[in-house]
C-alpha atoms as one frame of an Amber mdcrd trajectory, in Angstrom:
protein
   0.000   0.000   0.000   1.313   3.431  -0.874   0.337   6.180   1.551   0.255
   8.865  -1.174  -3.058   7.410  -2.281  -4.542   8.375   1.087  -2.675  11.696
   1.404  -1.275  10.790   4.813   2.144  10.759   6.388   3.332   7.927   8.571
   6.434   7.101  10.535   7.459   3.467  10.464  10.351   2.295  12.603  11.814
  -0.922  11.252  14.938  -2.916  10.492  13.053  -4.735   7.720  14.452  -3.541
   4.393  11.661  -5.230   2.448   9.142  -3.108   4.368  11.180   0.018   3.609
  11.317  -0.839  -0.094   7.564  -1.406  -0.154   6.192   1.662   1.612   8.844
   4.373   1.930   9.303   7.342  -0.340  11.628   9.120   2.144  13.990   7.401
   4.570  15.808   8.645   7.631  18.584   6.392   8.914  19.562   6.812  12.542
  22.923   5.790  13.983  23.851   6.143  17.634  20.705   8.194  18.239  21.370
  10.790  15.535  20.216  11.286  11.960  22.913   9.649   9.848  21.362  10.021
   6.388  18.106  11.240   4.919  16.892  10.699   1.372  15.037   8.528  -1.098
  15.433   4.781  -1.486  17.390   5.422  -4.681  19.818   7.729  -2.848  20.374
   5.097  -0.174  20.936   2.336  -2.723  23.483   4.484  -4.627  25.266   5.645
  -1.478  28.961   4.824  -1.227  28.827   5.141   2.575  30.011   1.932   4.234
  27.385   1.921   7.007  24.531   2.578   4.571  25.798  -0.142   2.230  26.093
  -2.637   5.063  22.407  -2.186   5.828  20.875  -1.738   2.380  23.116  -3.727
   0.052  23.180  -6.932   2.107  19.421  -7.289   1.947  18.733  -6.835  -1.779
  15.473  -8.121  -3.184  15.643 -10.574  -6.079
């Protein structure tokens, strides 16, 4: 389900990348209690940052 259809905003806290890929159009990644990166799924997937890659790249969908 895409939330744009309902014109709502939601905050979902998860470690489930498949959930993120399904519902998110903006992502905020926290690390040690602070905002580490903010952007679109595409920006996260293209990121060269080692921490971002370790979370997003290891859980690719087929």
